[in-house]
N, C-alpha and C positions, 0 to 999 in steps of 0.2 A: 280476663284482664291481660293486656299486652304491655310489656315492659322493655325498655332499652336500658342496658347496663353499660356503663363506661368500662373500657378495657382495664382500667386500674382496679375496678371492683372484682373483675374476673381474676386478675393476677393476685389480688389480696386473698381471694378465696383459696388459691393454690398455696400461698405463703403461710397463711394463718388458719389452720383448721379450727373450727368452732368459733370463728370470728363472725361478726355481723355479715360480712361479705360471703363467707362460707355458708351461713344460714340462708342467705338469699339464694345462692347457687343451688343448695340442696332443696330449697322450696321449689325452684324451677324444675329440678330433676323429678320431684314428686308431683309434677303437673299442677302446681298451685297457680301458675300463670304461664302465658306464652311469652317467650323471649324473642325479641327482634334483634337480629344481628346482621352483619353484612360480610361479604367476602373480604372487603377491605379491613374490617375489624379482626377477622380471623387471621389474616396475614400479619396484622399488627401484633396480635397476641403471640403468634409463632416467633416473630422477630424479637419482641421484647423479652420473651422467655429465654432467649439465648444471650442476653446482655451479660457481660462478665460479672456484674454485681449479683446476678441471680444464679450463677453457675453452681454454687454450693448450697443454694436454698431450694431450688425447684428440681423436682424429679421429672426427667423427660417423659416417663410413662404417664404421670399424672397430667402433664400438659397435653400430651397426645390424646389421652382419654377425654379431657375437657373439650378439645377441638373436635374430636370425633362426635362427642355428644352434641355439640353446637351445630354440627353439620347434618346429623342424621336423626336426632330425636324428633318425634312427631310434633311436639309442642314448642318447636323453634321455627321461626320464620327467617330464612336467610335471604336478604336482599342481594341481588347480583350487582347492584350499584348502590351507592349511598344516596338514595333519593331524599332522605330526610335531613341530610347534612349538606347545606348549600352555602354558597358564597355569592354575594350580590354586590355590585358596585352601584351605589346610589349616587345620583348627580350631586346632591347636596346632603351631607350627613344629617342635617337637621330637617330634611324634607319629610314632614309628618304624613302627607298624603301618599308619598311613595312607600314609606314604611308600612302604612296601614294597608295599602294594596298588596304589598309583598306578604305581609302576615296572613291576609285573607287567602292569597293564592297558595301559600304553604299549607294552610289548614285544609283547603279543598284538595290539594294534591296528596296530603297525608291520609285523608279519608278515602281517597281513591285507592291508595296502597293498602291501608290497614283496616278499612271498613269504618263504620260509624264511630265517631269520636265523641266523648263527652264535651259539652260546651266549655268546660274549664280545663281543656287540654292546652297548656300554654305553649306559645312559640316565643322564643326569646331572640331579639336582634341585638347583637353585641356591637355597639357603635364605637369602635376603637380607631382613633385617628393615627395615621402613620407617624405623627410627631410624638405619640405617646408610648411607643415601644420600639425595641430594636435589640441588637446584639453586637458584641465586639466594641462597645463604646459608641456606637452610632445609631441614630434613630432610622427607621425605615424612610421617613421623609427626607432625611439627609442623604441617604443612599439614592433615592429617586432623583433628587436635585443634582447629585454629582455623578450620575451614571452617563 
């Protein structure tokens, strides 16, 4: 079985020994499944582990050991690029045919990278419109219109 873990799960494994996240990480170390990660995720893990809020919580040796394990253990697949995390600009956010084609292409591309996938391997398209999120009190749509 091949598994992708969010960076937060890996950080949680470091922060909370004997947590569910740590149990999952230890199961991977025991070769219960193959872990799929990427260079980008490893960089994110390094960067996040240095945040001030983690300074007193995370031991650099444990972080380094985890990153080394992720890079070198035989049952880890390290993608050089984030092939599975993509961004697409659809002409119409409600274009069902475009979304269906995109999902089909992502599934085929994932099988090319990972090997045969179970039919119920889900691909999720998050259709978030620019008017629905933002920062600093402004939506992304507002920023676009006023740039």
